[in-house]
TIKESE-860328 format. One record per residue: residue number from 0; x, y negated, z negated of N, C-alpha, C in turn. Coordinates in nm, 2 decimals. Layout:
REM residues N
<NUM, <X, Y, Z>, <X, Y, Z>, <X, Y, Z>>
...
END
This chain:
REM residues 173
<0, <-21.15, 12.47, 18.94>, <-21.15, 12.65, 18.97>, <-21.18, 12.67, 18.85>>
<1, <-21.19, 12.64, 18.69>, <-21.28, 12.67, 18.62>, <-21.42, 12.63, 18.59>>
<2, <-21.44, 12.59, 18.64>, <-21.58, 12.50, 18.62>, <-21.64, 12.59, 18.77>>
<3, <-21.57, 12.66, 18.85>, <-21.63, 12.74, 19.00>, <-21.69, 12.85, 18.89>>
<4, <-21.56, 12.93, 18.83>, <-21.60, 13.06, 18.75>, <-21.73, 13.06, 18.68>>
<5, <-21.76, 12.91, 18.56>, <-21.88, 12.93, 18.51>, <-22.00, 12.90, 18.58>>
<6, <-22.00, 12.88, 18.69>, <-22.10, 12.84, 18.73>, <-22.10, 13.00, 18.84>>
<7, <-22.05, 13.01, 18.88>, <-22.05, 13.20, 18.89>, <-22.11, 13.26, 18.83>>
<8, <-22.05, 13.28, 18.74>, <-22.11, 13.34, 18.61>, <-22.23, 13.32, 18.60>>
<9, <-22.26, 13.20, 18.56>, <-22.39, 13.13, 18.51>, <-22.53, 13.22, 18.62>>
<10, <-22.45, 13.22, 18.76>, <-22.53, 13.26, 18.87>, <-22.56, 13.42, 18.85>>
<11, <-22.47, 13.48, 18.86>, <-22.45, 13.61, 18.83>, <-22.53, 13.67, 18.71>>
<12, <-22.54, 13.58, 18.57>, <-22.64, 13.61, 18.49>, <-22.81, 13.61, 18.54>>
<13, <-22.79, 13.51, 18.60>, <-22.90, 13.48, 18.58>, <-22.98, 13.56, 18.69>>
<14, <-22.90, 13.61, 18.80>, <-22.95, 13.72, 18.89>, <-22.98, 13.84, 18.80>>
<15, <-22.91, 13.90, 18.75>, <-22.87, 14.04, 18.66>, <-23.03, 14.00, 18.58>>
<16, <-23.03, 13.95, 18.51>, <-23.16, 13.89, 18.46>, <-23.29, 13.92, 18.53>>
<17, <-23.29, 13.81, 18.63>, <-23.41, 13.82, 18.72>, <-23.46, 13.96, 18.79>>
<18, <-23.32, 14.04, 18.80>, <-23.33, 14.17, 18.81>, <-23.41, 14.25, 18.73>>
<19, <-23.34, 14.23, 18.65>, <-23.41, 14.35, 18.53>, <-23.51, 14.27, 18.49>>
<20, <-23.59, 14.19, 18.48>, <-23.73, 14.17, 18.44>, <-23.79, 14.20, 18.55>>
<21, <-23.74, 14.21, 18.67>, <-23.86, 14.23, 18.79>, <-23.85, 14.41, 18.77>>
<22, <-23.78, 14.48, 18.75>, <-23.78, 14.63, 18.69>, <-23.88, 14.65, 18.62>>
<23, <-23.86, 14.57, 18.49>, <-23.93, 14.62, 18.39>, <-24.03, 14.59, 18.40>>
<24, <-24.11, 14.49, 18.50>, <-24.26, 14.47, 18.50>, <-24.27, 14.59, 18.60>>
<25, <-24.22, 14.62, 18.71>, <-24.30, 14.71, 18.82>, <-24.28, 14.83, 18.74>>
<26, <-24.16, 14.89, 18.63>, <-24.20, 15.01, 18.56>, <-24.29, 15.01, 18.48>>
<27, <-24.34, 14.90, 18.43>, <-24.43, 14.84, 18.26>, <-24.56, 14.84, 18.37>>
<28, <-24.59, 14.84, 18.49>, <-24.69, 14.79, 18.54>, <-24.81, 14.92, 18.56>>
<29, <-24.97, 14.88, 18.50>, <-25.05, 14.95, 18.55>, <-25.10, 14.97, 18.66>>
<30, <-25.13, 15.17, 18.70>, <-25.21, 15.13, 18.86>, <-25.32, 15.07, 18.86>>
<31, <-25.36, 15.02, 18.98>, <-25.47, 14.90, 19.03>, <-25.60, 15.02, 18.97>>
<32, <-25.70, 14.91, 18.88>, <-25.81, 14.97, 18.86>, <-25.92, 14.95, 18.91>>
<33, <-26.03, 14.99, 18.89>, <-26.15, 14.96, 19.00>, <-26.20, 14.90, 19.00>>
<34, <-26.25, 14.81, 19.09>, <-26.31, 14.64, 19.11>, <-26.16, 14.54, 19.11>>
<35, <-26.06, 14.56, 19.12>, <-25.92, 14.50, 19.11>, <-25.90, 14.43, 19.24>>
<36, <-25.97, 14.54, 19.39>, <-25.95, 14.49, 19.49>, <-25.82, 14.58, 19.60>>
<37, <-25.75, 14.64, 19.48>, <-25.68, 14.77, 19.55>, <-25.75, 14.89, 19.53>>
<38, <-25.75, 14.94, 19.67>, <-25.84, 15.11, 19.62>, <-25.68, 15.22, 19.64>>
<39, <-25.76, 15.32, 19.57>, <-25.68, 15.40, 19.47>, <-25.70, 15.56, 19.56>>
<40, <-25.65, 15.63, 19.64>, <-25.74, 15.71, 19.69>, <-25.69, 15.84, 19.62>>
<41, <-25.81, 15.92, 19.59>, <-25.80, 16.01, 19.52>, <-25.80, 16.16, 19.61>>
<42, <-25.77, 16.27, 19.53>, <-25.75, 16.40, 19.61>, <-25.92, 16.42, 19.65>>
<43, <-25.88, 16.47, 19.71>, <-26.08, 16.56, 19.73>, <-26.05, 16.70, 19.63>>
<44, <-26.17, 16.70, 19.56>, <-26.13, 16.84, 19.51>, <-26.13, 17.01, 19.57>>
<45, <-26.05, 17.02, 19.57>, <-26.05, 17.18, 19.62>, <-26.14, 17.31, 19.61>>
<46, <-26.19, 17.35, 19.71>, <-26.33, 17.45, 19.69>, <-26.17, 17.57, 19.61>>
<47, <-26.32, 17.66, 19.53>, <-26.27, 17.73, 19.46>, <-26.17, 17.86, 19.58>>
<48, <-26.06, 17.87, 19.48>, <-25.97, 17.97, 19.61>, <-25.88, 17.89, 19.68>>
<49, <-25.94, 17.81, 19.72>, <-25.87, 17.69, 19.79>, <-25.74, 17.64, 19.74>>
<50, <-25.69, 17.63, 19.86>, <-25.50, 17.54, 19.75>, <-25.54, 17.34, 19.78>>
<51, <-25.53, 17.28, 19.68>, <-25.53, 17.12, 19.69>, <-25.44, 17.09, 19.78>>
<52, <-25.46, 16.92, 19.77>, <-25.36, 16.88, 19.90>, <-25.18, 16.91, 19.86>>
<53, <-25.19, 16.92, 19.75>, <-25.04, 16.93, 19.66>, <-25.01, 17.09, 19.69>>
<54, <-25.07, 17.20, 19.73>, <-25.04, 17.34, 19.73>, <-25.06, 17.40, 19.63>>
<55, <-25.10, 17.36, 19.50>, <-25.11, 17.41, 19.39>, <-25.24, 17.46, 19.34>>
<56, <-25.35, 17.48, 19.41>, <-25.46, 17.50, 19.43>, <-25.56, 17.43, 19.27>>
<57, <-25.67, 17.50, 19.25>, <-25.75, 17.39, 19.20>, <-25.76, 17.43, 19.05>>
<58, <-25.68, 17.53, 18.99>, <-25.70, 17.56, 18.88>, <-25.75, 17.66, 18.82>>
<59, <-25.84, 17.71, 18.94>, <-25.95, 17.82, 18.93>, <-25.95, 17.93, 19.07>>
<60, <-26.01, 18.01, 19.04>, <-26.04, 18.10, 19.22>, <-25.94, 18.17, 19.17>>
<61, <-25.86, 18.19, 19.31>, <-25.75, 18.30, 19.37>, <-25.62, 18.26, 19.33>>
<62, <-25.54, 18.36, 19.30>, <-25.40, 18.28, 19.30>, <-25.31, 18.35, 19.42>>
<63, <-25.22, 18.29, 19.45>, <-25.12, 18.31, 19.61>, <-25.15, 18.44, 19.57>>
<64, <-25.12, 18.53, 19.49>, <-25.13, 18.70, 19.47>, <-25.27, 18.76, 19.52>>
<65, <-25.37, 18.69, 19.50>, <-25.51, 18.71, 19.55>, <-25.58, 18.78, 19.47>>
<66, <-25.53, 18.76, 19.31>, <-25.61, 18.81, 19.19>, <-25.65, 18.69, 19.10>>
<67, <-25.79, 18.68, 19.06>, <-25.85, 18.62, 19.00>, <-25.79, 18.58, 18.87>>
<68, <-25.71, 18.39, 18.88>, <-25.66, 18.38, 18.73>, <-25.78, 18.27, 18.63>>
<69, <-25.91, 18.29, 18.70>, <-25.97, 18.21, 18.55>, <-25.95, 18.07, 18.58>>
<70, <-26.03, 18.01, 18.47>, <-26.01, 17.84, 18.45>, <-25.92, 17.81, 18.34>>
<71, <-25.82, 17.71, 18.33>, <-25.74, 17.68, 18.23>, <-25.79, 17.54, 18.18>>
<72, <-25.77, 17.57, 18.02>, <-25.88, 17.42, 17.95>, <-25.73, 17.42, 17.82>>
<73, <-25.65, 17.27, 17.86>, <-25.55, 17.25, 17.80>, <-25.63, 17.18, 17.63>>
<74, <-25.55, 17.23, 17.50>, <-25.64, 17.22, 17.40>, <-25.49, 17.10, 17.33>>
<75, <-25.51, 17.04, 17.25>, <-25.38, 16.96, 17.20>, <-25.34, 16.82, 17.28>>
<76, <-25.24, 16.80, 17.24>, <-25.13, 16.85, 17.14>, <-25.15, 16.83, 16.98>>
<77, <-25.15, 16.97, 16.90>, <-25.16, 16.99, 16.80>, <-25.03, 17.01, 16.71>>
<78, <-25.03, 16.89, 16.59>, <-24.94, 16.91, 16.55>, <-24.90, 16.95, 16.37>>
<79, <-24.81, 17.04, 16.32>, <-24.84, 17.07, 16.26>, <-24.73, 17.06, 16.13>>
<80, <-24.70, 17.07, 16.03>, <-24.59, 17.08, 15.92>, <-24.54, 17.22, 15.92>>
<81, <-24.45, 17.22, 15.89>, <-24.39, 17.38, 15.82>, <-24.33, 17.33, 15.69>>
<82, <-24.39, 17.45, 15.62>, <-24.34, 17.40, 15.48>, <-24.22, 17.51, 15.43>>
<83, <-24.15, 17.46, 15.34>, <-24.04, 17.52, 15.30>, <-24.00, 17.49, 15.18>>
<84, <-23.93, 17.53, 15.10>, <-23.90, 17.55, 14.94>, <-23.91, 17.38, 14.90>>
<85, <-23.88, 17.28, 14.98>, <-23.84, 17.12, 14.96>, <-23.98, 17.04, 15.00>>
<86, <-24.07, 17.12, 15.04>, <-24.19, 17.06, 15.10>, <-24.19, 17.08, 15.27>>
<87, <-24.27, 16.98, 15.34>, <-24.25, 16.98, 15.45>, <-24.09, 16.99, 15.49>>
<88, <-24.08, 17.05, 15.57>, <-23.90, 17.07, 15.60>, <-23.89, 17.07, 15.78>>
<89, <-24.02, 17.07, 15.82>, <-24.02, 17.08, 15.98>, <-24.14, 17.02, 16.02>>
<90, <-24.15, 16.99, 16.18>, <-24.29, 16.97, 16.24>, <-24.26, 17.01, 16.32>>
<91, <-24.39, 17.08, 16.39>, <-24.42, 17.15, 16.54>, <-24.52, 17.07, 16.63>>
<92, <-24.49, 17.03, 16.76>, <-24.60, 16.98, 16.79>, <-24.66, 17.11, 16.93>>
<93, <-24.75, 17.14, 16.94>, <-24.81, 17.30, 17.03>, <-24.92, 17.23, 17.10>>
<94, <-24.91, 17.23, 17.28>, <-25.04, 17.18, 17.36>, <-25.04, 17.38, 17.40>>
<95, <-25.18, 17.39, 17.37>, <-25.22, 17.53, 17.42>, <-25.31, 17.53, 17.52>>
<96, <-25.31, 17.60, 17.61>, <-25.40, 17.63, 17.74>, <-25.46, 17.73, 17.70>>
<97, <-25.59, 17.73, 17.73>, <-25.69, 17.87, 17.72>, <-25.73, 17.90, 17.88>>
<98, <-25.72, 18.03, 17.88>, <-25.76, 18.08, 17.98>, <-25.89, 18.17, 17.98>>
<99, <-26.03, 18.10, 18.05>, <-26.11, 18.18, 18.06>, <-26.17, 18.24, 18.21>>
<100, <-26.29, 18.29, 18.20>, <-26.36, 18.34, 18.31>, <-26.46, 18.23, 18.37>>
<101, <-26.46, 18.17, 18.46>, <-26.57, 18.10, 18.51>, <-26.54, 17.98, 18.48>>
<102, <-26.66, 17.89, 18.53>, <-26.72, 17.74, 18.52>, <-26.77, 17.74, 18.39>>
<103, <-26.87, 17.79, 18.38>, <-26.95, 17.83, 18.23>, <-26.91, 17.83, 18.10>>
<104, <-26.79, 17.95, 18.12>, <-26.68, 17.95, 17.99>, <-26.58, 17.85, 18.00>>
<105, <-26.57, 17.78, 18.11>, <-26.48, 17.66, 18.09>, <-26.57, 17.54, 18.07>>
<106, <-26.65, 17.51, 18.04>, <-26.73, 17.41, 18.01>, <-26.78, 17.44, 17.90>>
<107, <-26.80, 17.55, 17.81>, <-26.80, 17.64, 17.68>, <-26.66, 17.54, 17.60>>
<108, <-26.60, 17.58, 17.67>, <-26.44, 17.57, 17.55>, <-26.42, 17.37, 17.55>>
<109, <-26.46, 17.34, 17.67>, <-26.44, 17.18, 17.69>, <-26.56, 17.11, 17.57>>
<110, <-26.66, 17.16, 17.59>, <-26.78, 17.14, 17.49>, <-26.70, 17.11, 17.32>>
<111, <-26.67, 17.29, 17.30>, <-26.61, 17.32, 17.18>, <-26.48, 17.26, 17.15>>
<112, <-26.38, 17.17, 17.21>, <-26.28, 17.16, 17.20>, <-26.23, 17.07, 17.08>>
<113, <-26.34, 16.98, 17.04>, <-26.27, 16.89, 16.89>, <-26.26, 16.98, 16.76>>
<114, <-26.37, 17.10, 16.80>, <-26.38, 17.24, 16.68>, <-26.29, 17.32, 16.70>>
<115, <-26.27, 17.36, 16.81>, <-26.09, 17.44, 16.81>, <-26.01, 17.37, 16.75>>
<116, <-25.99, 17.30, 16.83>, <-25.87, 17.22, 16.75>, <-25.87, 17.22, 16.60>>
<117, <-25.98, 17.17, 16.56>, <-25.98, 17.17, 16.37>, <-25.94, 17.29, 16.31>>
<118, <-26.03, 17.37, 16.41>, <-26.00, 17.53, 16.37>, <-25.87, 17.61, 16.38>>
<119, <-25.81, 17.56, 16.46>, <-25.64, 17.60, 16.48>, <-25.54, 17.52, 16.40>>
<120, <-25.55, 17.37, 16.35>, <-25.50, 17.30, 16.24>, <-25.52, 17.35, 16.10>>
<121, <-25.68, 17.35, 16.09>, <-25.70, 17.46, 15.94>, <-25.64, 17.59, 15.91>>
<122, <-25.62, 17.64, 16.03>, <-25.59, 17.79, 16.06>, <-25.40, 17.74, 16.00>>
<123, <-25.37, 17.75, 16.07>, <-25.23, 17.68, 16.09>, <-25.15, 17.63, 15.99>>
<124, <-25.21, 17.54, 15.92>, <-25.18, 17.45, 15.83>, <-25.11, 17.46, 15.70>>
<125, <-25.01, 17.50, 15.70>, <-24.96, 17.56, 15.54>, <-24.92, 17.70, 15.56>>
<126, <-25.00, 17.77, 15.70>, <-24.96, 17.89, 15.65>, <-24.78, 17.93, 15.78>>
<127, <-24.77, 17.82, 15.80>, <-24.61, 17.83, 15.87>, <-24.52, 17.83, 15.78>>
<128, <-24.43, 17.92, 15.74>, <-24.33, 17.87, 15.66>, <-24.23, 17.86, 15.75>>
<129, <-24.16, 17.77, 15.69>, <-23.97, 17.75, 15.71>, <-23.93, 17.89, 15.68>>
<130, <-23.79, 17.91, 15.83>, <-23.74, 18.02, 15.83>, <-23.60, 17.99, 15.65>>
<131, <-23.53, 18.07, 15.61>, <-23.42, 18.08, 15.50>, <-23.37, 17.94, 15.50>>
<132, <-23.30, 17.95, 15.65>, <-23.17, 17.81, 15.63>, <-23.29, 17.69, 15.66>>
<133, <-23.43, 17.71, 15.70>, <-23.49, 17.56, 15.75>, <-23.46, 17.56, 15.89>>
<134, <-23.37, 17.57, 15.96>, <-23.31, 17.55, 16.10>, <-23.37, 17.63, 16.24>>
<135, <-23.40, 17.81, 16.18>, <-23.40, 17.89, 16.26>, <-23.52, 17.84, 16.34>>
<136, <-23.58, 17.90, 16.47>, <-23.70, 17.90, 16.53>, <-23.81, 17.98, 16.49>>
<137, <-23.96, 17.92, 16.47>, <-24.03, 17.99, 16.45>, <-24.11, 18.07, 16.49>>
<138, <-24.13, 18.17, 16.46>, <-24.19, 18.27, 16.54>, <-24.33, 18.22, 16.62>>
<139, <-24.29, 18.23, 16.76>, <-24.41, 18.14, 16.84>, <-24.52, 18.28, 16.90>>
<140, <-24.48, 18.39, 16.88>, <-24.56, 18.47, 16.92>, <-24.69, 18.53, 16.78>>
<141, <-24.65, 18.50, 16.64>, <-24.71, 18.51, 16.58>, <-24.84, 18.38, 16.59>>
<142, <-24.75, 18.30, 16.62>, <-24.86, 18.16, 16.62>, <-24.98, 18.22, 16.70>>
<143, <-24.91, 18.22, 16.84>, <-24.99, 18.29, 16.98>, <-25.15, 18.38, 16.89>>
<144, <-25.10, 18.51, 16.84>, <-25.17, 18.58, 16.81>, <-25.27, 18.55, 16.70>>
<145, <-25.25, 18.42, 16.64>, <-25.34, 18.33, 16.50>, <-25.44, 18.26, 16.59>>
<146, <-25.37, 18.16, 16.71>, <-25.44, 18.10, 16.78>, <-25.55, 18.19, 16.86>>
<147, <-25.50, 18.32, 16.91>, <-25.61, 18.36, 16.99>, <-25.73, 18.42, 16.89>>
<148, <-25.69, 18.50, 16.79>, <-25.82, 18.52, 16.70>, <-25.91, 18.41, 16.69>>
<149, <-25.85, 18.30, 16.62>, <-25.95, 18.19, 16.60>, <-25.99, 18.14, 16.68>>
<150, <-25.94, 18.12, 16.85>, <-26.00, 18.07, 16.92>, <-26.12, 18.18, 16.97>>
<151, <-26.12, 18.30, 16.96>, <-26.22, 18.42, 16.95>, <-26.34, 18.40, 16.85>>
<152, <-26.31, 18.32, 16.73>, <-26.43, 18.30, 16.65>, <-26.47, 18.20, 16.68>>
<153, <-26.42, 18.07, 16.72>, <-26.48, 17.95, 16.73>, <-26.58, 17.95, 16.87>>
<154, <-26.51, 18.03, 16.94>, <-26.54, 18.00, 17.12>, <-26.67, 18.13, 17.15>>
<155, <-26.66, 18.23, 17.04>, <-26.72, 18.37, 17.06>, <-26.64, 18.46, 17.14>>
<156, <-26.68, 18.57, 17.10>, <-26.56, 18.74, 17.16>, <-26.63, 18.72, 17.34>>
<157, <-26.49, 18.76, 17.44>, <-26.52, 18.79, 17.53>, <-26.49, 18.63, 17.64>>
<158, <-26.52, 18.55, 17.58>, <-26.45, 18.36, 17.64>, <-26.31, 18.36, 17.66>>
<159, <-26.26, 18.40, 17.57>, <-26.10, 18.36, 17.59>, <-26.04, 18.50, 17.69>>
<160, <-25.99, 18.46, 17.80>, <-25.92, 18.56, 17.85>, <-25.79, 18.56, 17.81>>
<161, <-25.70, 18.44, 17.77>, <-25.56, 18.48, 17.75>, <-25.54, 18.33, 17.68>>
<162, <-25.46, 18.30, 17.59>, <-25.40, 18.22, 17.55>, <-25.21, 18.18, 17.57>>
<163, <-25.23, 18.05, 17.65>, <-25.06, 18.01, 17.67>, <-25.05, 17.91, 17.63>>
<164, <-24.90, 17.88, 17.61>, <-24.82, 17.76, 17.55>, <-24.78, 17.67, 17.67>>
<165, <-24.84, 17.56, 17.66>, <-24.78, 17.47, 17.77>, <-24.64, 17.39, 17.75>>
<166, <-24.66, 17.32, 17.64>, <-24.57, 17.32, 17.53>, <-24.56, 17.33, 17.40>>
<167, <-24.44, 17.33, 17.36>, <-24.39, 17.36, 17.21>, <-24.24, 17.31, 17.16>>
<168, <-24.27, 17.18, 17.04>, <-24.16, 17.12, 17.02>, <-24.14, 17.13, 16.84>>
<169, <-24.02, 17.19, 16.82>, <-24.01, 17.18, 16.69>, <-23.89, 17.05, 16.60>>
<170, <-23.95, 17.00, 16.53>, <-23.84, 16.90, 16.48>, <-23.81, 16.93, 16.33>>
<171, <-23.70, 16.97, 16.31>, <-23.60, 16.99, 16.17>, <-23.61, 16.82, 16.10>>
<172, <-23.62, 16.83, 15.96>, <-23.66, 16.67, 15.93>, <-23.53, 16.65, 15.83>>
END
């Protein structure tokens, strides 16, 4: 009887290990690359003002309400320390989205994205101070104003329509 229990236990462990390995391989596998024999269908680009297959639109053109929403260019994530009395007390990560009018302006932002990220880091580095206790949230509206001003300087007046936050993460140390 004892021998049967040991064999059943060993089989159960082997099955669990095999299932775990198979799940790990499926979750960690990369999508098929070009030339590997597997075809990957890519969605057709949506025309301006047209909704893409996922129903979200192309990132430019008209919104569902009919207004012109412009083009969006993501900058970041940008990682910054927040300084306090003891040095670096927190770290923040910010992903910024710049809204511009038209493809030409969008292309300009894409071309100048490294210069813009550098200017934002240089402007915000050290300018952000930790609140008194070091645990309160930072003033996002103040950061947004600084980012908008610096983006106008780097990209030129009239290019930036709006500055949006896609992601903000604040981590106390």
